[in-house]
Residue, then its C-alpha position, 0 to 999 in steps of 0.5 A: m122506564m129502566r128497560r127503555i133506557l137500557t134498550t136505548a143505550v144498547l141501540l146507541a152502542l150498536l150505531v157507534a160501532s157500525a159508524s166506526a166500522q164504516t169509517r175504517p178502510r177495507e182490508p184485502r182478504v189476505m191481510p189477516q193471513i199476512r199479519a200471522h207472518d213476518g212481513v208482506g213480502g215474505f207472505y207473498q213469497r210463500q204464496f208464489t212458492q205454493i202456486d209454483q208447486l201447484i203448477r208442477l203438480q198440474h193443479m191449474s184451477r187451484a193455482n189460478a184461484m190463488l193468483e186471482q186472490l193475490a192480484e186482488a190483494g195487490a201482489p206484485a204484478a210482474e210475479i203474477r204475470l210470470r205465473r200466468i205465463k207458466i200456466a199458459l205454457a203448461v196447458e199448451q195455450f201458446e198464443r196466450a203465453v206469447e201475448l203475456c210475454r210480449e206485454a211483460l217484455i214491454d216493462a222488463p225488456r232485459d228479463a232473460q227468463l221472459w225471452r226463454q218462455k216466449a221462445t218455448a211458446l213460439v216453438g209450441l206454435g211451430d214458429p222456429d224462426r221467431a223462436r230462434e230470435s227469442i233464444d238469441r236474445y235470451l242468450s245475450l242476456i243470460g249471465d252464465p252462457r253454459s247454463g243458457f245454452i243448456a236451457a235453450v237446447d232443451v227448448l228446441s229439443s222438446g219442440m222436436l226441431p232437430a235441425a235447429t237443435i243441432a245448429l244451436i249445439d254446434s254454436a255452443r261448442t264453438v263459443l264454449g270451446e267444448p267439442g263434447f258439449l251436450p252429446r245426448p240431445r245432439a244424438a237424438a236430433m241426429l237420429a231424428l234426421g236419419d244420420a245413424e253414424a253421427a248419432a252413434r258417435e254422440a252416444q259414445r261421447e255421452l257414455a264415455a263421459s258418464p256411463y251412468n247416463l245409459p237410462f237417460l240416453r236410452r230414453d231419448l234414443l229408444g223411448e216412445s217419443a223417439p223415432a224408431p231405431t234403425e238397423a243402421f244405428e244399431r250396426a254403428l253402435v256395435e262397431l263403436a262398441s268393438e273399439p278398444g276402451a269403448p264403454a260396455e254401456l254402448a253395447m248395452l244400448a245396442a242390445n236395447a235397440s235389438l230388443t225393439r226389433g224383438d231379437a233377444r238372442r242378438a241382444l244377449d250376444l252383444v252384452e254377454p262378453h262384457l258381463d265378466r267385468v264388475a262395472a259392466a255387470r252392475s250396469a247390465m243389472a241396472n238396465a235389466g231392472v229398468l226394462l223389467l219395469e217397462v214390460p207392462l207398458l209395452a204392447d203385446g208382440p215380439e218386443r215384449a217377449a224378447t225383453v223378458e227373455y233378455v231380462l231373465a238371462v241377464l239377471d240369471r248371469t249377474s245373480a251368480h257373479p262371484r265379484l259382485t257384493v252379496r247385496q247386489r246379487q240379492r237385488a238381482l235375485e229379487n228382480l229375477a223372481s219379479a221377472c218370472i212373475v211377469a213371464l208366467e202371468e202374461d204367458l210369455l216364453a210359453d211355446d213349450p209349457g212343459r219346458a217353461v215350467a222346468r225352466f222357471a222352477s229351476l230359476l226360482d229354486r236358485v232364488r230360494e237358495g240365494h235369497p230366501e227372504a226375497e219379497q217376490l219369491y212366494a208370489a213367484q212360486i204361486a204364479l208358477a203353480n197357477y201356470t202349471r195348473d192352468r197352462l200345463g193342465d196338471p193341477l196335481a203337480a201344482a198342488r205338490r209344489l204348493e204343499t212343499l211351499v206351505m212347509d217352507l219355514d222361510l216363507p212369510v206368514e202372508g205368503v202361507a195364507l196365499a199359498r194355502l188359497a192357491l193350494g185349495e184351488c189346485y185341489l178343486a181343479a184336480r177334483d179332490t174336493a175333500r182335501a180342497r174343502s179341508v184346506l179352504t175351511a182351515l184358511g177361512r177360520d184364520p182371523d188374521f188374514r181376512e182377504p184370503a179367508g174371504h176368498a176361501h169362503f167364496l170358493l167353498a160357497r161355489l163348491d157347496l152349490a156345485q155339490g147341491h148344498v144350496g142352503s149352505a151356498r146361499d148363506r156363505f155367499a151372503a156372509v162373504a158379501l157382507d164381510n168383504p164388501a170391497a173384495p173383487y168377488a163381493n158383487d158376484a157373491l151377493g148376486m149368487g146369494l140373491i139368485i139362489a134365494e129367489e130361485l128357491q121361492n120361484p113358483t115356476g123354477g125351484p130346486d130342480l132347475l137350480m141343480r141343473y144350473a149347479r152342474s155348470v158351476w162344477f165344470a167352471i170350478t174344474d175349468e172344463p169350458d166345453s162341459q160347462r157350455v153343454a151344462l148351461r145349454r141343457y139348463l137353458a133348454r129346460a128353463e125356457q120351457q118351464v119358467d114364466l118369461e113374463t116375470p124376472q128370472p135372474l138365474l136364467e139371465r145369469a146362465r145366458l150371460e155366462l154362455a155369452e162370455l164362453a162364446r166370447a172366449d172362444g172367439d164366436l163374437e156373433a153368438a156372444l152379441a146375440m145372447l147378450a142382446e137376448i138378455v136385454e130384450q127379454q129381461p130389460d128390467g133384470r139385474l144383468a141387463p146393464r152388464a149385458l149392454a156393457l159387454r156388448a159395447e166392449i166386444l164391439a169396441e175391442q174385438r170388432g173395432d166398431a167404435p160407432a156401434a160401441r158408442r151407441e151401446y154405451e150411450r143406451l146403457l147410460a140413458q136406460y140404466p143411469d144408476y148402473l153401479f159401474a156407470g163411472e167406468v162406462r163414461e170413461r170408456l165412452r170418452a176413450l172411444p175414438 
């Protein structure tokens, strides 16, 4: 009886709680968050600020989701509509932006920012006449005419409407009484219309007012989105730069224009007369630093080589300028080491490799003398040694330089590890396997630097295989793959370890064929591609007769792949494509078949320019091998095809 009474009481309590919950009004989803802050208005303001930040960071889906939540919670409609306009403009939905602006202007016809956003959308739609009407309305409502003109000119210039931009700037100069108002966008517009002399005069005004604006002026007049500078524009700049009192930055702008045509000598001739002045030397050093950062973005060709040549010469001069501060000279030396790395690794300025080695060695010796703590110095020294080994073909000279570098007490500890790794590679290239094994073994035992030590073990594993120590090579490859799974050589190490283990158990293969293949590994280590090609062909000739082609033959696959890559490096694309196709056809279930398809697609897309054929290969790869390790990269390449 007591249990029945207690049950009834509990049920009555639950019914009362449910009824009271149903009679209370439902609160918006965000109200519990609002209570945690001081007021609804402050909460909304913080939310809108976060949405603005998401829009700036291009996280449009998240910004949209937050806007929908605020709309359901009853946030101010005008603020929500304003953010929707911003999102529409950011994703270039200009028609939607115009419609939203039109709706908003019905409620707020005197909102200047709405008129500016409408003008931006109309410019995006290619309607300059209606855009100018909206800009006029915006200017009539804005409280500060000067800032209003700046914003309006930015709208027109971003839409690439040079004539309208010039007309608006001229109107602004008349209204404000400032003949030199906004010279930079006017110079860009004049250059777009082909008036080189007027563009040069506006550039002179900009630099006379603020020489530090050279990077911005250079971006607007010589950047990717700017029209190609003409020789007439360069001549106009040179003529103005020769006038008394002209800013030295005008000559630097002309020099940068010369670099776009690949004329480094002309650029240096324009700048060198100004480098005796401290302010001009500082500007030239800063300009060289910007150019150095942009070199990787330039396409291969005369402009890239000319830019590096110019940067090296300017930094060489400024790093020894007696009137610059010690810190400024050190900054120039740091950039000089970085420029040497770019030139060496990308094989620029290498018409005469011997002269290039001597030149870069002299430059790096100057860096070491003036700034031995430079972060890029040891990397540049290693790059020079690698260049000497590979491009000049003198691994012993490279090793001598690295031996000196390893003994340098100013070298950071991390630099010592990388230098020892490069030294081991030089000894291998010079066929001095005893010293190579000694240096790499000592590095591999270093517990403080896992990546260089792992790379050293990978090189030792290849050397073991090349010298016939297949058991040791198998174990080293396996250890490297397990200890450094994220290293760039980990997949190769795992593949080779598995291949050796399988080949030793292959009833139709065995140690004899493995040793024939090992001969090609030796020539790969010593960088002898012709001998490596001969060794691979001899292995294939024997293996194709001896092994059972009806069963998986991973070593045979790998040899064919390596031979195809050698053919591709030699420019024999047809042979490379044929060998890769043979891998896929004869061993479709092998480990290297998807990689062979990927290489075929790369050759077809990048070297043959046959996008449809490349697309077919990529699509076949994704359909036939959906679990391919690099399927994500394949999809990106597929999307990038025209």
